[in-house]
C-alpha positions in Angstrom: -47.1 -96.3 49.6 -44.0 -96.0 51.8 -42.1 -98.6 49.7 -43.2 -96.8 46.5 -41.7 -93.5 47.8 -38.4 -95.3 48.8 -38.3 -96.9 45.4 -38.7 -93.5 43.7 -36.0 -92.0 45.9 -33.5 -94.8 44.9 -34.6 -94.3 41.2 -34.0 -90.5 41.3 -30.7 -90.9 43.1 -29.7 -93.6 40.7 -30.2 -91.2 37.8 -28.3 -88.4 39.5 -25.4 -90.7 40.4 -25.3 -92.3 37.0 -24.7 -88.9 35.4 -21.9 -88.3 37.9 -20.5 -91.7 37.3 -20.4 -91.1 33.5 -18.4 -87.9 34.0 -16.2 -88.8 37.0 -15.9 -92.6 37.3 -12.1 -92.4 36.7 -11.7 -89.7 39.2 -13.8 -91.2 42.0 -13.7 -95.0 42.2 -16.5 -95.3 44.8 -19.1 -94.0 42.4 -19.4 -97.5 40.7 -20.3 -99.0 44.1 -22.9 -96.3 44.8 -24.5 -96.7 41.4 -24.7 -100.5 42.0 -26.2 -99.7 45.5 -29.0 -97.6 43.9 -29.8 -100.4 41.4 -30.0 -103.0 44.3 -32.0 -100.6 46.5 -34.4 -99.8 43.7 -34.9 -103.4 42.8 -35.2 -104.5 46.4 -37.9 -102.0 47.4 -39.7 -102.6 44.2 -40.0 -106.3 44.9 -41.1 -105.5 48.5 -43.8 -103.2 47.2 -45.0 -106.1 45.0 -45.3 -108.5 48.0 -48.4 -110.5 47.8 -48.5 -110.4 44.0 -45.2 -112.2 43.3 -43.6 -115.3 44.9 -42.2 -115.1 48.4 -38.8 -116.0 47.1 -38.6 -112.7 45.2 -40.5 -110.5 47.6 -38.8 -111.7 50.8 -35.5 -113.4 50.1 -34.3 -111.6 46.9 -35.8 -108.3 48.0 -34.2 -108.1 51.4 -30.9 -109.6 50.2 -30.7 -106.8 47.6 -31.4 -104.2 50.3 -28.7 -105.5 52.6 -26.3 -105.8 49.6 -27.2 -102.2 48.7 -26.0 -100.8 52.0 -22.9 -103.1 52.0 -22.1 -101.4 48.7 -22.7 -98.0 50.3 -20.1 -98.8 52.9 -17.6 -100.1 50.3 -18.2 -97.0 48.1 -17.3 -94.8 51.1 -13.9 -96.6 51.4 -13.1 -96.1 47.8 -14.6 -92.6 47.4 -12.6 -91.2 50.3 -9.6 -93.5 49.8 -9.4 -94.8 53.3 -7.9 -98.1 54.5 -10.6 -100.3 55.9 -11.8 -103.9 55.5 -15.0 -104.5 53.5 -14.9 -108.1 52.1 -16.3 -109.5 55.4 -19.7 -107.9 54.4 -20.0 -110.6 51.8 -20.2 -113.1 54.7 -22.9 -111.0 56.4 -25.0 -110.9 53.2 -24.7 -114.6 52.6 -25.6 -115.4 56.3 -28.6 -113.1 56.0 -29.8 -114.9 52.8 -29.5 -118.3 54.5 -31.5 -117.0 57.5 -34.2 -115.6 55.2 -34.5 -119.0 53.4 -34.7 -120.9 56.7 -37.3 -118.7 58.3 -39.4 -118.4 55.2 -39.7 -122.0 54.1 -38.5 -124.3 56.9 -39.6 -122.4 60.0 -41.5 -119.3 58.9 -41.0 -116.3 61.2 -41.5 -112.7 60.2 -40.0 -111.6 63.6 -36.7 -113.4 63.0 -36.5 -112.1 59.5 -37.1 -108.5 60.7 -34.6 -108.9 63.5 -32.0 -110.3 61.0 -32.6 -107.4 58.6 -32.2 -104.9 61.5 -29.0 -106.5 62.9 -27.4 -106.5 59.4 -28.3 -102.9 58.9 -26.9 -102.0 62.4 -23.6 -103.8 61.6 -23.2 -102.2 58.2 -24.2 -98.7 59.3 -22.0 -98.9 62.4 -19.0 -99.6 60.1 -20.0 -96.5 58.1 -20.3 -94.4 61.2 -16.9 -95.5 62.4 -15.4 -94.4 59.0 -16.9 -90.9 59.3 -15.9 -90.5 62.9 -12.3 -91.8 62.7 -11.1 -92.1 59.1 -13.0 -90.0 56.6 -12.1 -86.4 56.2 -14.7 -84.8 54.0 -14.2 -81.5 52.3 -16.5 -79.7 54.9 -16.9 -80.4 58.6 -20.6 -79.7 58.4 -20.9 -82.5 55.8 -19.2 -85.0 58.2 -21.7 -84.0 60.9 -24.6 -84.5 58.5 -23.6 -88.1 57.7 -22.7 -88.9 61.3 -26.1 -87.8 62.6 -27.9 -89.3 59.6 -26.2 -92.7 60.0 -26.5 -92.6 63.8 -30.3 -92.0 63.5 -30.5 -95.0 61.1 -28.7 -97.2 63.6 -30.9 -96.0 66.5 -34.1 -96.6 64.4 -33.0 -100.2 63.7 -32.1 -100.8 67.3 -35.5 -99.4 68.3 -37.3 -101.6 65.8 -35.3 -104.7 66.9 -36.2 -104.1 70.6 -39.9 -103.4 69.8 -40.2 -106.5 67.5 -38.6 -108.6 70.2 -40.8 -107.2 73.0 -44.0 -107.4 71.0 -43.5 -110.8 69.5 -47.1 -111.9 69.1 -46.5 -114.3 66.3 -48.1 -112.0 63.8 -46.9 -113.1 60.4 -48.9 -110.6 58.4 -46.5 -108.1 56.8 -49.3 -105.7 55.9 -50.9 -105.6 59.4 -48.0 -104.3 61.6 -48.1 -102.5 64.9 -48.0 -98.7 65.4 -44.3 -99.0 66.2 -43.6 -100.5 62.8 -45.5 -97.8 61.1 -43.6 -95.1 63.0 -40.3 -96.9 62.2 -41.1 -97.0 58.4 -42.1 -93.4 58.2 -39.1 -92.0 60.1 -36.8 -94.5 58.4 -38.1 -93.5 55.0 -37.4 -89.8 55.8 -33.9 -90.4 57.1 -33.1 -92.8 54.3 -34.3 -90.3 51.7 -32.1 -87.6 53.3 -29.1 -90.0 53.3 -29.6 -90.9 49.6 -30.1 -87.2 48.5 -27.0 -86.2 50.5 -25.0 -89.0 48.9 -26.0 -87.8 45.4 -25.0 -84.3 46.3 -21.7 -85.4 47.8 -20.0 -85.9 44.5 -20.7 -82.3 43.4 -19.5 -81.0 46.7 -16.4 -83.1 46.5 -15.7 -82.0 42.9 -16.1 -78.3 43.8 -13.8 -78.8 46.8 -11.2 -80.6 44.7 -11.4 -77.9 42.0 -10.9 -75.2 44.7 -8.1 -77.1 46.3 -6.3 -77.6 43.0 -6.9 -73.9 42.1 -5.3 -73.0 45.5 -2.4 -75.3 44.9 -2.0 -74.0 41.4 -2.0 -70.4 42.6 0.6 -71.3 45.3 2.8 -73.0 42.8 2.3 -70.4 40.1 3.1 -67.4 42.3 5.9 -69.0 44.2 7.6 -70.5 41.2 11.3 -69.6 40.9 10.8 -68.8 37.2 8.7 -66.2 35.4 5.2 -67.5 34.5 2.4 -65.9 32.4 -1.1 -67.0 31.4 -2.7 -65.4 28.3 -5.7 -66.0 26.0 -4.4 -67.7 23.0 -6.4 -65.7 20.5 -6.3 -62.2 21.9 -3.1 -62.3 23.9 -4.9 -60.8 26.9 -2.9 -61.4 30.1 -5.0 -63.4 32.6 -2.4 -64.0 35.3 1.2 -63.2 35.9 3.6 -63.9 38.7 6.1 -61.7 40.5 9.1 -63.3 38.7 7.6 -62.4 35.4 7.0 -58.8 36.5 10.5 -58.5 37.8 12.0 -60.1 34.6 10.2 -57.6 32.3 10.2 -54.6 34.6 6.5 -54.1 35.1 4.1 -53.4 38.0 1.1 -55.7 38.2 -1.3 -52.8 37.6 0.5 -52.1 34.3 -0.2 -55.6 32.8 -3.5 -56.7 34.2 -6.2 -56.8 31.5 -3.8 -55.7 28.8 -2.4 -57.8 25.9 1.1 -58.9 25.1 0.9 -56.8 21.9 0.1 -53.6 23.9 3.1 -54.2 26.1 5.3 -55.3 23.1 6.6 -58.5 24.9 7.3 -60.0 21.5 9.6 -58.5 18.8 6.5 -58.5 16.5 3.0 -60.0 16.4 3.9 -62.5 13.7 6.6 -64.1 16.0 3.9 -64.9 18.7 1.6 -66.3 16.0 4.3 -68.7 14.9 4.8 -69.9 18.5 1.0 -70.4 18.9 1.0 -72.5 15.7 3.7 -74.7 17.1 1.8 -75.1 20.4 -1.4 -76.0 18.4 0.4 -78.6 16.4 2.6 -80.2 19.1 0.6 -79.3 22.2 3.5 -77.5 23.8 6.9 -75.8 23.4 9.6 -76.9 25.7 12.9 -75.2 26.5 13.6 -73.1 23.4 15.8 -70.0 23.4 13.7 -66.9 22.7 14.2 -63.2 23.0 11.6 -60.9 24.7 11.4 -57.2 25.2 11.4 -55.5 28.6 9.4 -52.4 29.5 12.5 -50.2 28.9 12.7 -51.7 25.3 15.9 -53.7 26.1 16.0 -57.3 24.9 16.4 -60.3 27.2 17.2 -63.9 26.2 15.1 -66.6 27.9 14.6 -70.3 28.0 10.9 -70.3 26.9 8.2 -73.0 27.4 4.5 -72.9 26.7 1.5 -75.3 27.0 -2.0 -75.0 25.7 -4.7 -75.1 28.4 -8.5 -74.4 28.7 -9.8 -71.6 30.9 -13.6 -71.1 30.9 -13.8 -73.1 27.6 -11.3 -70.7 25.9 -7.9 -71.6 24.6 -5.2 -70.2 26.7 -1.4 -70.5 27.0 0.6 -70.9 30.2 4.1 -69.8 29.5 7.3 -69.9 31.5 10.5 -68.0 31.0 14.0 -68.3 32.5 16.5 -65.6 32.2 19.6 -67.1 30.5 21.5 -63.9 29.8 24.4 -65.1 32.0 24.3 -68.6 30.5 24.3 -67.3 27.0 27.1 -64.9 27.8 29.1 -67.7 29.4 28.4 -70.0 26.4 29.5 -67.3 24.0 32.7 -66.8 26.0 33.3 -70.6 26.0 32.6 -70.8 22.3 35.0 -67.9 21.8 37.7 -69.5 23.9 37.2 -72.8 22.0 37.5 -71.1 18.6 40.0 -68.3 19.2 43.7 -68.1 20.1 44.0 -66.8 23.7 47.2 -64.9 23.0 46.3 -63.0 19.8 42.5 -63.1 19.9 42.2 -64.3 16.3 40.6 -67.6 15.2 42.5 -70.8 16.1 43.2 -73.9 14.1 39.9 -75.5 15.0 37.9 -72.5 13.8 40.1 -72.3 10.7 39.3 -75.9 9.9 35.5 -75.4 10.0 35.8 -72.2 8.0 38.1 -73.9 5.4 35.6 -76.8 4.9 32.7 -74.4 4.4 34.8 -72.3 2.0 35.6 -75.4 -0.1 31.8 -76.3 -0.3 31.0 -72.7 -1.2 33.7 -72.5 -3.9 32.7 -75.9 -5.4 29.1 -74.7 -5.6 30.0 -71.3 -7.1 32.9 -72.5 -9.2 35.3 -70.0 -7.7 39.0 -70.0 -6.8 40.7 -69.1 -3.5 44.2 -69.2 -2.0 45.4 -70.9 1.2 48.6 -69.3 2.5 50.6 -70.4 5.5 53.3 -68.1 6.9 55.6 -67.8 9.9 58.0 -65.3 11.4 61.6 -65.7 10.3 64.0 -66.3 13.2 61.3 -66.4 15.8 63.3 -68.7 18.1 66.1 -66.1 18.1 63.6 -63.4 19.2 62.5 -65.6 22.2 66.1 -66.5 23.1 67.4 -62.9 22.8 64.6 -60.8 24.2 62.5 -63.3 26.1 59.1 -64.9 25.6 57.2 -61.8 26.5 58.8 -60.0 23.5 58.1 -63.1 21.4 54.4 -62.9 22.4 54.3 -59.3 21.5 55.7 -60.1 18.0 52.9 -62.7 17.6 50.2 -60.2 18.6 51.6 -57.6 16.1 51.6 -60.1 13.3 48.0 -61.2 14.2 46.8 -57.6 14.4 48.4 -56.5 11.1 47.3 -59.7 9.3 43.7 -59.2 10.4 43.8 -55.6 9.4 45.2 -56.3 5.9 42.7 -59.1 5.1 39.8 -57.6 7.0 37.5 -57.3 3.9 38.9 -60.1 1.7 40.2 -63.0 3.7 40.3 -65.1 6.9 43.3 -65.2 9.2 44.0 -67.8 11.9 46.8 -68.8 14.1 47.9 -72.4 13.5 50.2 -72.7 16.5 53.6 -71.4 17.6 54.5 -68.6 15.1 52.6 -70.2 12.2 49.6 -68.5 10.7 47.1 -69.4 7.9 45.2 -67.2 5.5 42.3 -68.0 3.1 41.6 -65.3 0.6 40.3 -64.5 -2.9 40.8 -61.3 -4.8 39.4 -60.8 -8.3 41.1 -57.4 -8.8 44.8 -58.5 -8.4 47.0 -61.5 -9.0 47.3 -63.6 -5.9 51.1 -63.2 -5.8 50.7 -59.4 -5.8 48.3 -59.6 -2.9 50.8 -61.7 -0.9 53.6 -59.3 -1.8 51.7 -56.3 -0.5 50.7 -58.3 2.6 54.3 -59.2 3.3 55.5 -55.6 3.0 52.7 -54.6 5.4 53.8 -57.0 8.0 57.6 -56.9 7.5 59.8 -54.5 9.5 57.3 -54.2 12.3 58.9 -52.9 15.5 58.6 -54.9 18.6 57.9 -52.3 21.2 60.8 -50.6 22.8 63.4 -52.9 21.2 62.8 -51.5 17.7 63.5 -54.9 16.3 62.2 -55.6 12.9 61.4 -59.0 11.4 60.3 -60.6 8.2 57.9 -63.4 7.3 58.0 -66.4 4.9 54.9 -67.5 3.0 53.9 -70.7 1.3 50.6 -70.9 -0.7 48.4 -73.3 -2.7 45.5 -72.6 -4.9 42.0 -74.2 -4.8 41.1 -76.1 -6.9 44.0 -75.7 -9.2 46.5 -77.5 -6.9 43.9 -79.7 -5.2 40.3 -79.6 -4.0 41.0 -81.6 -0.9 41.3 -79.9 2.5 44.2 -81.9 3.9 46.1 -82.0 0.6 45.9 -78.2 0.2 47.3 -77.7 3.7 50.2 -80.1 2.9 50.9 -78.3 -0.3 51.0 -74.9 1.3 53.3 -76.3 4.0 55.6 -77.7 1.4 55.7 -74.3 -0.3 56.6 -72.7 3.0 59.3 -75.2 3.7 60.7 -74.5 0.2 61.0 -70.8 1.1 62.6 -71.5 4.5 65.0 -73.9 2.9 66.0 -71.3 0.3 66.9 -68.4 2.5 63.6 -67.4 4.1 62.0 -64.0 3.7 60.1 -64.9 0.6 56.9 -66.2 -1.1 56.3 -69.5 -2.9 53.3 -71.1 -4.5 53.1 -74.9 -4.7 53.0 -74.7 -8.5 56.5 -72.9 -8.3 57.9 -75.9 -6.5 56.8 -78.2 -9.3 58.4 -76.0 -11.9 61.5 -75.5 -9.7 60.9 -71.8 -9.6 60.4 -69.3 -6.7 59.4 -65.8 -6.3 61.1 -63.9 -3.6 
């Protein structure tokens, strides 16, 4: 009867642990050893319960060996489950030694007393190792749990010591397993109760450990989430309801916690519009996450803020949710825009530089080829600019350059693109369907000529060379060369004039 109950205990615990093993075997490595322990214990006590109806080899040697192996696996499982450093392979030697003793004192020199003492000693050794782990190495998720196992295992050790002493003192040579003394019966009853308690607690340990780990991870997550140096937000994917928000996010968007809890991102108008959030959610669903994109959100005061935005899909209570982070990059964007401006604009005059002009020129060629249109490239410089610098100084020369840049940009504001090539040389790209190109350049020259340079009342003139796309050429570099050639032609022939590349070929000029 006793063995039948112990068998059922191992069977029930085996079923419970197997379910835990299926779900958490990768998380908790020790579960595999405990499932194997339950199998060995169930098989061992089943064979003992069948003693007298099956061969002694099965009911004595195999059965007791399986029981000893079961508790050796229990000890090994503790090591792996709690991830402690301890030796366990030596228990293989204990199991093998016990098997050899069983064989000898079953077939060669039969002795139930020696077999019982052997079983008890092996249990005492294995349980003592487990007790050592719980006292000195294992830190369970609850102190009360540690005490339960310490007391439980200590009682099992005491019971086996008691049984060993009583068997040794009352050695009457009785070899009848089913006709044992009152001490044996007391031992089996108490041992069965304590063993059942140990197995049940072992089965419950996984759930307790899992709850503890979840709580610990939740605590760590909350600590990280709320102390993160960046704004963080958790929302339901479908509804946009705000589930959690940290202080950085509140500060970034200008809200109090009470103003956002339980509300949706649509109520608070975080996004420019609802469709923009839906687009982000679609990206997250397809890719699993969004990482480090520039995105603009709206603060409580309706001002916009540029952020570096990331978002990941997570599950909360079986519902799809998003955990999103934002980093204020207003200063970075502003600095980048300044650097871009410095890289593409002339520092003195503030108009586009040669690099910017090159990019614009290439795009203009592509656009004109596509639309089959014509435009003019004109290059001009200030006549006698070196004399201005030599006579009045470089500050006055710089003022002249600023005046030319300002007036050029003003004249071509709606119909062209002006850039400084370098020195006193400027370039223009323009197209005008209402006037002849020569007339446009004449009006431009009149607008710029005779400009006074501050207090000196010094007036100057400009010289212009031009080439037409695609009439003269459809190549970027060739057009610049042709416009340069036309400008050189003007300078060579008295300055203060305008020439198209086509005029050079016909040996004509318009001045």
